[in-house]
C-alpha positions, 0 to 999 in steps of 0.5 A: 500500500502506498505511503501518503505524502503531503507536498507543500509548495507554492510553485505549481511547476515545482509541486507537479515535479515533486509529486510526479517523482514520488508517484512514479515510484508507485511507493507514494500517494501524494496530496498537494497543497499550495501553501502552509495554511492549506497544509495545516488544514490537510494534516488532520485529514490524512495520515501522512508518512512524510511532508515535503515543504518549500521554505518560502511561502505566503502566510505560513512558511515551511519553517513555521509548518515544520515547527507546528509538526514538531510541537504537535504530538499527533505529527511529531514523528512525521519526517519533514523534508524542507526544500528551498531555492536558497542553499545558504546555510541560513535556510539549512540551519533554520530548517534543522533548528525547526526539526526538519528531518532533511534539507534539499536545495533546489534544483535537485534531481529525482534521485536526490529527492528519493535518496533524501526521503529514504534517509529520512525514513524512520527506523524501527527499533530492530534497524529496519525501516518502519 
């Protein structure tokens, strides 16, 4: 059964790019939203295995979304992968400080995205993927 992933990105082209990569594997069922506010509304309606979010979005940023996920007991263990056009250490550090499982600078390849997701996957206590 495919894992549900929430893709949060205000750029339609990037949202479609990320979703297409994930769906092409057959491993993921993707729900797309275009901003952090819509993501906050989508979270209670889905049991998401991952969240992939852009940093810079109107209303609720990817950093604010990540902080909300980490501060909420229901979603605390959901890995958040933060993507950004700004590969500067400031966005990277802000994302990690907020609790992101990984950071990926745009532009990136399909292989890079899938590798980051696989590395961010929670491990069970016996070392296998959860």
